[in-house]
DSSP file (Angstrom, degrees, kcal/mol; ACC not computed):
  #  RESIDUE AA STRUCTURE BP1 BP2  ACC     N-H-->O    O-->H-N    N-H-->O    O-->H-N    TCO  KAPPA ALPHA  PHI   PSI    X-CA   Y-CA   Z-CA
    1    1 A M              0   0    0      0, 0.0     2,-0.8     0, 0.0    77,-0.2   0.000 360.0 360.0 360.0 141.9  115.9  117.9  116.8
    2    2 A N  E     +a   78   0A   0     75,-1.0    77,-0.9     2,-0.0     2,-0.8  -0.872 360.0 179.7-106.2 103.7  113.1  119.2  114.6
    3    3 A I  E     +a   79   0A   0     -2,-0.8    77,-0.2    75,-0.2    75,-0.1  -0.878  21.4 145.2-108.1 104.5  112.1  116.7  111.9
    4    4 A I  E     +     0   0A   0     75,-0.8    37,-2.9    -2,-0.8     2,-0.3   0.278  49.9  73.8-123.9  11.1  109.2  118.3  109.9
    5    5 A Y  E     -aB  80  40A   0     74,-1.0    76,-2.5    35,-0.3     2,-0.3  -0.811  53.3-163.1-122.1 162.8  109.9  117.0  106.4
    6    6 A N  E     -aB  81  39A   0     33,-2.4    33,-1.1    74,-0.3     2,-0.3  -0.964   1.7-169.5-140.1 160.8  109.7  113.8  104.5
    7    7 A I  E     -aB  82  38A   0     74,-2.1    76,-2.6    -2,-0.3     2,-0.4  -0.991   3.5-163.7-148.2 142.6  111.0  112.4  101.2
    8    8 A C  E     -aB  83  37A   0     29,-3.3    29,-2.3    -2,-0.3     2,-0.7  -0.990  10.9-151.2-131.2 141.2  110.2  109.3   99.2
    9    9 A F  E     -a   84   0A   0     74,-1.8    76,-1.8    -2,-0.4     2,-0.5  -0.946  17.4-161.5-110.6 111.2  112.2  107.5   96.4
   10   10 A I  E     -a   85   0A   0     -2,-0.7    11,-3.1    11,-0.5     2,-0.3  -0.806  12.3-167.7 -96.1 127.1  109.8  105.8   94.1
   11   11 A T  E     +aC  86  20A   0     74,-2.4    76,-2.7    -2,-0.5     2,-0.3  -0.784  15.0 179.3-117.8 159.5  111.3  103.1   91.9
   12   12 A R  E     - C   0  19A   0      7,-1.9     7,-3.3    -2,-0.3     2,-0.5  -0.973  27.5-120.5-147.3 157.9  110.4  101.1   88.9
   13   13 A K  E     + C   0  18A   0     -2,-0.3     2,-0.4     5,-0.2     5,-0.2  -0.884  27.6 178.2-103.6 133.9  112.2   98.4   86.8
   14   14 A R  E >  S- C   0  17A   0      3,-2.9     3,-1.6    -2,-0.5    -2,-0.0  -0.969  72.2 -26.2-134.6 118.7  112.7   99.0   83.1
   15   15 A S  T 3  S-     0   0    0     -2,-0.4     3,-0.1     1,-0.3    -1,-0.1   0.900 125.7 -47.8  38.7  61.0  114.6   96.4   81.1
   16   16 A N  T 3  S+     0   0    0      1,-0.2     2,-0.4     0, 0.0    -1,-0.3   0.604 118.8 108.2  62.8  16.3  116.5   95.0   84.1
   17   17 A E  E <   -C   14   0A   0     -3,-1.6    -3,-2.9    88,-0.0     2,-0.4  -0.977  67.8-129.6-123.5 135.4  117.5   98.5   85.3
   18   18 A V  E     -C   13   0A   0     -2,-0.4    87,-2.6    -5,-0.2     2,-0.3  -0.675  24.6-164.7 -81.2 131.5  116.1  100.2   88.3
   19   19 A E  E     -CD  12 104A   0     -7,-3.3    -7,-1.9    -2,-0.4     2,-0.4  -0.886   5.9-149.8-114.5 150.8  114.8  103.8   87.7
   20   20 A V  E     -CD  11 103A   0     83,-3.2    83,-2.6    -2,-0.3     2,-0.5  -0.965  18.3-124.4-120.7 133.0  114.1  106.4   90.4
   21   21 A L  E     - D   0 102A   0    -11,-3.1   -11,-0.5    -2,-0.4     2,-0.3  -0.638  38.6-175.4 -77.6 122.0  111.5  109.1   90.0
   22   22 A M  E     - D   0 101A   0     79,-2.8    79,-2.3    -2,-0.5     2,-0.5  -0.860  20.0-141.7-122.7 154.2  113.2  112.4   90.6
   23   23 A L  E     -ED  35 100A   0     12,-3.2    12,-1.8    -2,-0.3     2,-1.1  -0.966   8.5-145.6-118.3 118.0  112.0  116.0   90.8
   24   24 A F  E     -ED  34  99A   0     75,-3.2    75,-1.2    -2,-0.5    10,-0.2  -0.711  34.1-134.8 -82.4 104.5  114.1  118.9   89.3
   25   25 A R  E     - D   0  98A   0      8,-2.6     7,-3.7    -2,-1.1     8,-0.3  -0.371  30.7-177.5 -74.8 133.5  113.2  121.5   91.9
   26   26 A Q  S    S+     0   0    0     71,-3.2     2,-0.3     5,-0.2    72,-0.1   0.361  71.2  59.3-100.6  -0.8  112.2  125.0   90.9
   27   27 A K  S    S-     0   0    0     70,-0.5     5,-0.1     2,-0.2    -2,-0.0  -0.886  91.5 -65.2-127.7 157.2  111.9  126.2   94.5
   28   28 A D  S    S+     0   0    0     -2,-0.3     2,-0.1     2,-0.1    -2,-0.1  -0.520  97.3  57.7 -74.9 152.9  114.2  126.4   97.5
   29   29 A P  S    S+     0   0    0      0, 0.0    -2,-0.2     0, 0.0    -3,-0.0   0.676 131.4   2.3 -76.8 166.7  115.5  124.4   99.2
   30   30 A N  S >  S-     0   0    0      1,-0.2     3,-1.3    -2,-0.1    -5,-0.3   0.781  84.6-173.9  65.8  33.1  117.6  122.6   96.6
   31   31 A R  T 3   +     0   0    0      1,-0.2    -5,-0.2    -5,-0.1    -1,-0.2  -0.317  69.5  14.4 -58.1 138.4  116.5  124.8   93.7
   32   32 A H  T 3  S+     0   0    0     -7,-3.7     2,-0.3     1,-0.3    -1,-0.2   0.766 106.7 107.9  63.8  30.3  117.9  123.5   90.3
   33   33 A K  S <  S-     0   0    0     -3,-1.3    -8,-2.6    -8,-0.3     2,-0.4  -0.947  73.7-113.8-129.6 152.3  118.8  120.1   91.8
   34   34 A W  E     +Ef  24 114A   0     79,-2.7    81,-2.5    -2,-0.3     2,-0.3  -0.724  46.6 163.5 -85.8 136.6  117.2  116.7   91.3
   35   35 A N  E     -E   23   0A   0    -12,-1.8   -12,-3.2    -2,-0.4     3,-0.1  -0.877  37.6 -92.1-143.8 170.0  115.6  115.4   94.5
   36   36 A G        -     0   0    0     -2,-0.3     2,-0.4   -14,-0.2   -27,-0.2  -0.095  54.7 -83.4 -73.5-177.5  113.1  112.8   95.7
   37   37 A I  E    S+B    8   0A   0    -29,-2.3   -29,-3.3   -16,-0.2     2,-0.3  -0.770  77.4  90.3 -92.0 132.9  109.4  113.4   96.2
   38   38 A G  E     +B    7   0A   0     -2,-0.4     2,-0.3   -31,-0.3   -31,-0.2  -0.994  33.5 177.5 170.2-170.2  108.4  115.0   99.5
   39   39 A G  E     -B    6   0A   0    -33,-1.1   -33,-2.4    -2,-0.3     2,-0.3  -0.945  46.0 -22.8 174.5-152.7  107.7  118.1  101.5
   40   40 A K  E     -B    5   0A   0     -2,-0.3     2,-0.4   -35,-0.2   -35,-0.3  -0.662  54.6-119.3 -91.8 139.4  106.6  119.5  104.8
   41   41 A I        -     0   0    0    -37,-2.9     2,-0.2    -2,-0.3     6,-0.1  -0.641  34.4-137.4 -76.1 127.3  104.5  117.5  107.3
   42   42 A E    >   -     0   0    0     -2,-0.4     3,-1.9     4,-0.2   118,-0.5  -0.518  28.5 -81.0 -90.0 157.4  101.2  119.4  107.9
   43   43 A K  T 3  S+     0   0    0      1,-0.3   118,-0.3    -2,-0.2    -1,-0.1  -0.249 115.1  14.0 -51.0 128.6   99.4  120.0  111.2
   44   44 A G  T 3  S+     0   0    0    116,-6.1     2,-0.3     1,-0.3    -1,-0.3   0.330  98.6 120.0  86.8 -10.0   97.4  116.9  112.3
   45   45 A E    <   -     0   0    0     -3,-1.9   115,-1.0   115,-0.3    -1,-0.3  -0.646  59.9-131.8 -90.5 144.6   99.0  114.5  109.8
   46   46 A T     >  -     0   0    0     -2,-0.3     4,-2.3   113,-0.2    -4,-0.2  -0.492  34.9-106.9 -78.8 168.3  100.9  111.3  110.7
   47   47 A I  H  > S+     0   0    0    109,-0.6     4,-2.2   111,-0.5     5,-0.2   0.909 121.7  49.8 -66.3 -43.4  104.2  111.0  109.0
   48   48 A D  H  > S+     0   0    0      2,-0.2     4,-2.5     1,-0.2    -1,-0.2   0.927 110.3  49.6 -58.2 -47.9  102.8  108.2  106.7
   49   49 A E  H  > S+     0   0    0      1,-0.2     4,-2.4     2,-0.2    -2,-0.2   0.895 110.5  51.3 -58.7 -41.7   99.7  110.3  105.8
   50   50 A S  H  X S+     0   0    0     -4,-2.3     4,-2.6     2,-0.2    -1,-0.2   0.931 109.7  49.4 -57.2 -49.1  101.9  113.2  105.0
   51   51 A M  H  X S+     0   0    0     -4,-2.2     4,-2.4     1,-0.2    -2,-0.2   0.910 110.2  49.6 -63.1 -45.2  104.1  111.1  102.7
   52   52 A E  H  X S+     0   0    0     -4,-2.5     4,-2.0     1,-0.2    -1,-0.2   0.916 112.5  50.0 -62.3 -41.6  101.0  109.6  100.8
   53   53 A R  H  X S+     0   0    0     -4,-2.4     4,-3.1     1,-0.2     5,-0.2   0.935 110.0  48.8 -62.2 -46.3   99.7  113.2  100.4
   54   54 A E  H  X S+     0   0    0     -4,-2.6     4,-2.7     1,-0.2     5,-0.3   0.904 110.3  51.2 -61.9 -42.0  103.0  114.5   99.0
   55   55 A I  H  X>S+     0   0    0     -4,-2.4     4,-2.0     2,-0.2     5,-0.8   0.923 113.8  43.6 -60.4 -45.6  103.3  111.7   96.6
   56   56 A L  H  X5S+     0   0    0     -4,-2.0     4,-1.4     3,-0.2    -2,-0.2   0.941 115.9  47.8 -66.4 -47.3   99.8  112.2   95.2
   57   57 A E  H  <5S+     0   0    0     -4,-3.1    -2,-0.2     1,-0.2    -1,-0.2   0.906 120.5  35.9 -60.3 -44.0  100.1  116.0   95.0
   58   58 A E  H  <5S+     0   0    0     -4,-2.7    -1,-0.2    -5,-0.2    -2,-0.2   0.754 135.7  14.8 -86.3 -23.8  103.6  116.0   93.3
   59   59 A T  H  <5S-     0   0    0     -4,-2.0    34,-3.1    -5,-0.3    -3,-0.2   0.703  77.0-137.5-122.2 -29.7  103.3  113.0   91.0
   60   60 A G     << +     0   0    0     -4,-1.4    -4,-0.2    -5,-0.8     2,-0.2   0.440  61.6 135.1  76.8  -0.9   99.6  111.9   90.7
   61   61 A L        -     0   0    0     -6,-0.6     2,-0.5    29,-0.1    -1,-0.3  -0.471  55.5-136.9 -85.1 151.5  100.9  108.3   91.0
   62   62 A K        -     0   0    0     27,-0.9    26,-2.1    -2,-0.2     2,-0.3  -0.873  30.6-166.1 -93.5 135.7   99.6  105.4   93.0
   63   63 A V  E     -G   87   0A   0     -2,-0.5     2,-0.3    24,-0.2    24,-0.2  -0.821  10.0-152.0-120.9 164.6  102.4  103.6   94.7
   64   64 A R  E    S+G   86   0A   0     22,-2.3    22,-2.7    -2,-0.3     3,-0.1  -0.953  71.1  26.1-131.1 155.9  102.7  100.3   96.5
   65   65 A G  E     +     0   0A   0     -2,-0.3     2,-0.3     1,-0.2    19,-0.1   0.799  69.6 179.0  68.4  29.6  105.0   99.0   99.2
   66   66 A M  E     +     0   0A   0     -3,-0.1     2,-0.4    19,-0.1    19,-0.2  -0.493  10.9 175.5 -66.3 126.2  105.6  102.4  100.7
   67   67 A S  E     -G   84   0A   0     17,-2.6    17,-1.8    -2,-0.3     2,-0.3  -0.995  36.8-113.2-141.3 145.4  107.9  101.9  103.7
   68   68 A F  E     +G   83   0A   0     -2,-0.4    15,-0.2    15,-0.2     3,-0.1  -0.561  32.7 176.1 -71.3 129.4  109.7  103.9  106.3
   69   69 A R  E     -     0   0A   0     13,-3.6    63,-1.2     1,-0.4     2,-0.3   0.489  47.6 -82.5-118.6  -8.2  113.5  103.6  105.7
   70   70 A G  E     -Gh  82 132A   0     12,-1.1    12,-3.2    61,-0.3    -1,-0.4  -0.960  48.4 -67.4 144.2-161.3  115.0  106.0  108.2
   71   71 A I  E     -Gh  81 133A   0     61,-1.7    63,-2.5    -2,-0.3     2,-0.5  -0.976  21.6-149.8-133.0 148.9  115.8  109.6  108.7
   72   72 A V  E     -Gh  80 134A   0      8,-2.5     8,-2.4    -2,-0.3     2,-0.3  -0.980  24.3-172.5-113.0 128.8  118.3  112.1  107.2
   73   73 A T  E     -Gh  79 135A   0     61,-2.3    63,-3.1    -2,-0.5     2,-0.4  -0.834  12.9-148.4-120.5 159.5  119.5  114.8  109.6
   74   74 A W  E >> S-Gh  78 136A   0      4,-2.4     3,-2.6    -2,-0.3     4,-1.3  -0.982  72.8 -26.7-134.3 123.4  121.5  117.9  109.1
   75   75 A N  T 34 S-     0   0    0     61,-2.8    62,-0.1    -2,-0.4     4,-0.1   0.748 105.5 -78.6  50.9  30.2  123.9  119.4  111.7
   76   76 A E  T 34 S+     0   0    0     60,-0.3    -1,-0.3     2,-0.2     3,-0.1   0.744 122.1  90.8  55.6  25.5  121.7  117.9  114.5
   77   77 A T  T <4 S-     0   0    0     -3,-2.6   -75,-1.0     1,-0.3     2,-0.3   0.608  91.7  -1.1-121.1 -21.4  119.2  120.7  114.0
   78   78 A G  E  <  +aG   2  74A   0     -4,-1.3    -4,-2.4   -77,-0.2    -1,-0.3  -0.939  59.8 161.7-158.1 175.0  116.7  119.3  111.5
   79   79 A G  E     -aG   3  73A   0    -77,-0.9   -74,-1.0    -2,-0.3   -75,-0.8  -0.989  24.4-114.6-179.4-173.8  115.9  116.4  109.3
   80   80 A M  E     -aG   5  72A   0     -8,-2.4    -8,-2.5    -2,-0.3     2,-0.3  -0.990  25.0-116.0-145.2 149.4  113.4  114.4  107.2
   81   81 A Y  E     -aG   6  71A   0    -76,-2.5   -74,-2.1    -2,-0.3     2,-0.4  -0.689  34.6-144.5 -82.2 139.1  111.8  111.0  107.3
   82   82 A V  E     +aG   7  70A   0    -12,-3.2   -13,-3.6    -2,-0.3   -12,-1.1  -0.909  22.0 173.6-115.1 135.5  112.9  108.9  104.4
   83   83 A Y  E     -aG   8  68A   0    -76,-2.6   -74,-1.8    -2,-0.4     2,-0.3  -0.836  17.2-152.5-129.5 166.1  110.6  106.4  102.5
   84   84 A R  E     +aG   9  67A   0    -17,-1.8   -17,-2.6    -2,-0.3     2,-0.3  -0.952  18.4 169.4-132.4 157.0  110.8  104.2   99.5
   85   85 A A  E     -a   10   0A   0    -76,-1.8   -74,-2.4    -2,-0.3     2,-0.4  -0.968  28.3-118.7-158.0 165.3  107.9  103.0   97.3
   86   86 A E  E     -aG  11  64A   0    -22,-2.7   -22,-2.3    -2,-0.3     2,-0.2  -0.897  33.9-106.6-112.8 142.3  107.3  101.2   94.0
   87   87 A D  E     - G   0  63A   0    -76,-2.7   -24,-0.2    -2,-0.4   -74,-0.1  -0.473  25.1-168.0 -65.0 131.3  105.5  102.7   91.1
   88   88 A A        -     0   0    0    -26,-2.1    -1,-0.1     1,-0.4   -25,-0.1   0.232  49.7 -98.7-104.7  10.8  102.1  101.0   90.7
   89   89 A G        +     0   0    0    -27,-0.2   -27,-0.9     1,-0.2    -1,-0.4  -0.249  69.4 111.3  99.5 170.3  101.5  102.5   87.3
   90   90 A G        -     0   0    0    -29,-0.1     2,-0.2    -3,-0.1    -1,-0.2  -0.293  66.8 -65.1 106.5 167.0   99.6  105.5   85.9
   91   91 A G        -     0   0    0    -31,-0.1     2,-0.3    -2,-0.1   -32,-0.0  -0.593  47.3-110.3 -90.2 152.9  100.8  108.7   84.3
   92   92 A L        -     0   0    0     -2,-0.2   -32,-0.2   -31,-0.1     2,-0.2  -0.586  30.8-141.1 -77.5 140.5  102.7  111.4   85.9
   93   93 A S        -     0   0    0    -34,-3.1     7,-0.1    -2,-0.3     2,-0.1  -0.577  31.6 -86.8 -94.9 165.1  100.8  114.6   86.6
   94   94 A A        -     0   0    0     -2,-0.2     2,-0.5     5,-0.1    -1,-0.1  -0.423  45.4-144.9 -66.5 145.4  102.3  118.1   86.2
   95   95 A C    >   -     0   0    0      3,-0.4     3,-0.9     1,-0.1   -37,-0.1  -0.963  15.8-150.8-122.7 130.3  104.1  119.3   89.4
   96   96 A D  T 3  S+     0   0    0     -2,-0.5    -1,-0.1     1,-0.2     3,-0.1   0.704  97.3  61.4 -65.0 -20.2  104.2  122.8   90.7
   97   97 A E  T 3  S-     0   0    0      1,-0.2   -71,-3.2   -39,-0.1   -70,-0.5   0.728 118.7 -77.2 -80.8 -23.2  107.6  122.1   92.3
   98   98 A G  E <   -D   25   0A   0     -3,-0.9    -3,-0.4   -73,-0.2     2,-0.3  -0.979  69.7 -25.9 153.7-167.3  109.4  121.3   89.1
   99   99 A E  E     -D   24   0A   0    -75,-1.2   -75,-3.2    -2,-0.3     2,-0.4  -0.628  48.9-147.6 -85.9 136.6  110.0  118.7   86.4
  100  100 A L  E     +D   23   0A   0     -2,-0.3     2,-0.3   -77,-0.2   -77,-0.2  -0.847  25.2 164.0-100.8 139.5  109.5  115.0   87.1
  101  101 A A  E     -D   22   0A   0    -79,-2.3   -79,-2.8    -2,-0.4     2,-0.5  -0.978  39.2-120.6-154.3 142.3  111.6  112.4   85.3
  102  102 A W  E     -D   21   0A   0     -2,-0.3   -81,-0.2   -81,-0.2   -91,-0.1  -0.733  38.0-172.5 -78.4 123.0  112.5  108.7   85.7
  103  103 A K  E     -D   20   0A   0    -83,-2.6   -83,-3.2    -2,-0.5     5,-0.1  -0.948  28.7-104.1-122.0 140.5  116.3  108.5   86.1
  104  104 A P  E  >  -D   19   0A   0      0, 0.0     4,-2.1     0, 0.0     3,-0.4  -0.328  31.3-120.6 -60.9 142.6  118.5  105.4   86.1
  105  105 A F  H  > S+     0   0    0    -87,-2.6     4,-2.1     1,-0.2     5,-0.2   0.886 112.5  52.5 -49.9 -47.9  119.7  104.5   89.6
  106  106 A Q  H  > S+     0   0    0    -88,-0.2     4,-1.0     1,-0.2    -1,-0.2   0.874 107.1  52.4 -62.7 -38.4  123.4  104.8   88.5
  107  107 A W  H >> S+     0   0    0     -3,-0.4     4,-3.0     1,-0.2     3,-0.8   0.931 107.7  52.1 -65.3 -43.4  122.8  108.3   87.1
  108  108 A V  H 3< S+     0   0    0     -4,-2.1    -2,-0.2     1,-0.2    -1,-0.2   0.903 109.8  49.2 -55.5 -42.3  121.2  109.3   90.4
  109  109 A M  H 3< S+     0   0    0     -4,-2.1    -1,-0.2    -5,-0.2    -2,-0.2   0.693 123.5  30.2 -70.7 -20.4  124.3  108.1   92.3
  110  110 A E  H << S+     0   0    0     -4,-1.0    -2,-0.2    -3,-0.8    -1,-0.2   0.704  87.7 106.3-114.8 -25.5  126.7  109.9   90.1
  111  111 A A    ><  -     0   0    0     -4,-3.0     3,-1.0    -5,-0.2    -4,-0.0  -0.333  55.9-148.5 -68.8 136.8  125.2  113.1   88.7
  112  112 A S  T 3  S+     0   0    0      1,-0.2    -1,-0.1    -2,-0.1     4,-0.1   0.647  95.6  68.9 -77.2 -14.5  126.4  116.4   90.1
  113  113 A E  T 3  S+     0   0    0    -80,-0.1   -79,-2.7     2,-0.1     2,-0.3   0.504  82.6  92.9 -82.5  -2.4  122.9  117.8   89.5
  114  114 A V  B <  S-f   34   0A   0     -3,-1.0   -79,-0.2   -81,-0.2     5,-0.1  -0.649  99.4 -85.9 -88.5 146.7  121.4  115.6   92.2
  115  115 A V    >   -     0   0    0    -81,-2.5     3,-1.5    -2,-0.3     4,-0.5  -0.299  47.4-121.4 -50.7 131.5  121.1  116.9   95.9
  116  116 A S  T 3  S+     0   0    0      1,-0.3     3,-0.4     2,-0.1     4,-0.2   0.748 103.0  51.4 -62.6 -29.2  124.6  116.1   97.3
  117  117 A N  T >  S+     0   0    0      1,-0.2     3,-1.5     2,-0.1     4,-0.4   0.690  87.7  82.4 -81.7 -14.6  123.6  113.9  100.2
  118  118 A I  G X> S+     0   0    0     -3,-1.5     4,-2.6     1,-0.3     3,-1.7   0.878  83.6  58.3 -59.2 -39.9  121.4  111.4   98.2
  119  119 A K  G 34 S+     0   0    0     -4,-0.5    -1,-0.3    -3,-0.4     4,-0.2   0.669 101.2  59.8 -68.3  -9.0  124.3  109.3   96.9
  120  120 A Y  G <4 S+     0   0    0     -3,-1.5    -1,-0.3    -4,-0.2    -2,-0.2   0.599 122.5  15.9 -91.8 -10.7  125.3  108.6  100.5
  121  121 A Y  T <> S+     0   0    0     -3,-1.7     4,-2.4    -4,-0.4     5,-0.2   0.576  98.7  87.8-133.8 -13.7  122.0  107.0  101.6
  122  122 A L  H  X S+     0   0    0     -4,-2.6     4,-1.5     1,-0.2     5,-0.2   0.903  90.8  51.0 -58.8 -45.3  119.9  106.0   98.5
  123  123 A K  H  > S+     0   0    0     -4,-0.2     4,-0.7    -5,-0.2     3,-0.3   0.926 112.2  48.5 -59.3 -43.9  121.5  102.5   98.1
  124  124 A D  H >4>S+     0   0    0      1,-0.2     3,-0.9     2,-0.2     5,-0.6   0.914 110.3  49.8 -65.1 -41.8  120.8  101.7  101.8
  125  125 A I  H 3<5S+     0   0    0     -4,-2.4    -1,-0.2     1,-0.3    -2,-0.2   0.719 106.4  55.2 -75.6 -16.5  117.2  102.9  101.7
  126  126 A L  H 3<5S+     0   0    0     -4,-1.5    -1,-0.3    -3,-0.3    -2,-0.2   0.607 100.9  75.2 -86.2 -10.9  116.4  100.8   98.6
  127  127 A Q  T <<5S-     0   0    0     -3,-0.9    -3,-0.0    -4,-0.7     0, 0.0  -0.412  95.1-107.6 -91.2 172.2  117.6   97.7  100.3
  128  128 A D  T   5S+     0   0    0     -2,-0.1    -3,-0.1     3,-0.0    -4,-0.1  -0.108  71.7 129.7 -96.2  37.9  115.9   95.7  103.0
  129  129 A E  S   <S-     0   0    0     -5,-0.6     3,-0.1     1,-0.1    -2,-0.0  -0.493  71.1 -83.9 -80.0 159.1  118.2   96.7  105.9
  130  130 A P        -     0   0    0      0, 0.0    -1,-0.1     0, 0.0   -61,-0.1  -0.280  57.8 -90.6 -56.0 146.7  116.7   98.1  109.1
  131  131 A P        +     0   0    0      0, 0.0    20,-0.7     0, 0.0   -61,-0.3  -0.296  56.2 177.0 -56.4 148.8  115.9  101.8  109.0
  132  132 A Q  E     -hI  70 150A   0    -63,-1.2   -61,-1.7    18,-0.2     2,-0.4  -0.921  30.4-100.2-146.4 170.3  118.8  104.0  110.1
  133  133 A E  E     -hI  71 149A   0     16,-2.6    16,-2.6    -2,-0.3     2,-0.6  -0.806  19.1-159.1 -95.7 140.6  119.8  107.6  110.6
  134  134 A F  E     -hI  72 148A   0    -63,-2.5   -61,-2.3    -2,-0.4     2,-0.8  -0.930  14.7-158.6-116.3 100.7  122.0  109.3  108.0
  135  135 A A  E     -hI  73 147A   0     12,-2.9    12,-2.2    -2,-0.6     2,-0.3  -0.739   7.4-163.0 -91.5 111.2  123.6  112.2  109.9
  136  136 A C  E     -hI  74 146A   0    -63,-3.1   -61,-2.8    -2,-0.8     2,-0.5  -0.748   4.4-158.5 -96.7 136.2  124.7  114.9  107.5
  137  137 A T  E     - I   0 145A   0      8,-2.7     7,-3.3    -2,-0.3     8,-1.4  -0.973  11.9-171.7-115.3 130.6  127.2  117.7  108.5
  138  138 A Y  E     - I   0 143A   0     -2,-0.5     2,-0.4     5,-0.3     5,-0.2  -0.931  11.3-171.8-120.2 143.9  127.3  120.9  106.5
  139  139 A E  E >  S- I   0 142A   0      3,-2.3     3,-1.7    -2,-0.4    -2,-0.0  -0.982  80.7 -11.7-132.2 124.0  129.7  123.8  106.7
  140  140 A N  T 3  S-     0   0    0     -2,-0.4     3,-0.1     1,-0.3    -1,-0.1   0.912 129.9 -56.1  51.2  45.9  129.0  127.0  104.6
  141  141 A E  T 3  S+     0   0    0      1,-0.2     2,-0.4    -3,-0.0    -1,-0.3   0.616 114.2 120.7  64.2  15.7  126.3  125.0  102.7
  142  142 A Q  E <   -I  139   0A   0     -3,-1.7    -3,-2.3   -26,-0.0     2,-0.5  -0.927  69.1-118.9-110.8 133.5  128.8  122.3  101.7
  143  143 A L  E     +I  138   0A   0     -2,-0.4    -5,-0.3    -5,-0.2     3,-0.1  -0.571  35.3 172.8 -72.5 123.4  128.3  118.7  102.7
  144  144 A I  E     -     0   0A   0     -7,-3.3     2,-0.3    -2,-0.5    -6,-0.2   0.815  58.7  -8.3 -97.7 -40.7  131.3  117.7  104.9
  145  145 A S  E     -I  137   0A   0     -8,-1.4    -8,-2.7     2,-0.0     2,-0.4  -0.995  45.0-154.7-158.8 155.0  130.3  114.2  106.1
  146  146 A V  E     -I  136   0A   0     -2,-0.3     2,-0.4   -10,-0.2   -10,-0.2  -0.988  17.6-170.7-133.8 125.6  127.5  111.6  106.3
  147  147 A K  E     -I  135   0A   0    -12,-2.2   -12,-2.9    -2,-0.4     2,-0.4  -0.957  16.8-137.9-118.8 132.1  127.5  109.1  109.1
  148  148 A K  E     +I  134   0A   0     -2,-0.4   -14,-0.2   -14,-0.2    -2,-0.0  -0.742  29.3 176.6 -86.0 135.0  125.2  106.1  109.4
  149  149 A K  E     -I  133   0A   0    -16,-2.6   -16,-2.6    -2,-0.4     2,-0.0  -0.966  37.9 -95.8-134.9 151.3  123.8  105.5  112.8
  150  150 A P  E     -I  132   0A   0      0, 0.0   -18,-0.2     0, 0.0   -16,-0.0  -0.402  49.1-111.3 -59.4 143.7  121.4  103.0  114.4
  151  151 A L        -     0   0    0    -20,-0.7     3,-0.1    -2,-0.0    -3,-0.0  -0.691  30.6-130.6 -82.4 125.4  118.0  104.6  114.5
  152  152 A P        -     0   0    0      0, 0.0     2,-0.3     0, 0.0    -1,-0.0  -0.295  38.4 -83.8 -65.8 157.6  116.9  105.3  118.1
  153  153 A D        +     0   0    0      2,-0.0     2,-0.3     3,-0.0     0, 0.0  -0.525  65.5 168.0 -62.8 125.8  113.5  104.1  119.2
  154  154 A M        -     0   0    0     -2,-0.3     2,-1.5    -3,-0.1     3,-0.1  -0.991  45.8-109.8-143.6 150.3  111.2  106.9  118.1
  155  155 A A    >   +     0   0    0     -2,-0.3     3,-1.2     1,-0.2    -2,-0.0  -0.640  36.7 176.1 -83.2  91.9  107.5  107.4  117.8
  156  156 A K  T 3  S+     0   0    0     -2,-1.5  -109,-0.6     1,-0.3    -1,-0.2   0.778  72.9  63.9 -65.2 -27.1  107.2  107.5  114.0
  157  157 A E  T 3  S+     0   0    0     -3,-0.1    -1,-0.3  -111,-0.1    -2,-0.1   0.159  73.1 135.0 -89.6  21.4  103.4  107.8  114.1
  158  158 A L    <   -     0   0    0     -3,-1.2  -111,-0.5  -112,-0.1     2,-0.3  -0.338  47.3-138.9 -63.9 149.8  103.4  111.2  115.9
  159  159 A T        -     0   0    0   -113,-0.2     2,-0.6  -112,-0.1  -113,-0.2  -0.813  14.4-124.8-103.7 156.1  101.0  113.8  114.6
  160  160 A F              0   0    0   -115,-1.0  -116,-6.1  -118,-0.5  -115,-0.3  -0.889 360.0 360.0-104.8 122.8  102.0  117.4  114.2
  161  161 A N              0   0    0     -2,-0.6    -1,-0.1  -118,-0.3  -118,-0.1   0.409 360.0 360.0 -99.5 360.0   99.8  119.9  116.0
C-alpha cells in the first residue's frame, strides 16, 4: 500500500465546545469540501516533519500536542497518516488551498459539505485510544464502508526518497 499523504485535525475549546480547524478546498482532491489540514509527504521528510510543515504552510499556526492517531486507507491502494493537535494560539494565515474556518465538532460530524469519510474516524482520533486503521472502501467515487482495524506494526518514521 502506498501511503504518501497526511492530515491533521487541529482543535480548540471555545465556551465548552470543541472546534475543529477545517479547510474548504479549492483544489482536487475533495474540491469544494471541508477537510482537515494536510498534504503530500515530500522526499526526504519524516512523516512528523511533513505534518509540521503542512500545518505551518496552510495555517500559519503553532500547535501543541501533535500526535499520530492512525491511518486512513482507501480500497487497499493508498492512504494517509492521521494526526491531531491543539491550537497554541496565533492568527490564521491565508491559505493557497482554500478557506480556513473553525467549525464546531458536531457540525463537522453532520455537515454534507465535509469529506464523506471524516465522520467515521474523527471522534476516534480525538480520543486517547491507540492509533488504528480506518479502511475505507469506495465504488464509483462513493464511500461504501469504513472498517476499523488494529494498526499493524509499521515504521512511522520512514523518510521518503
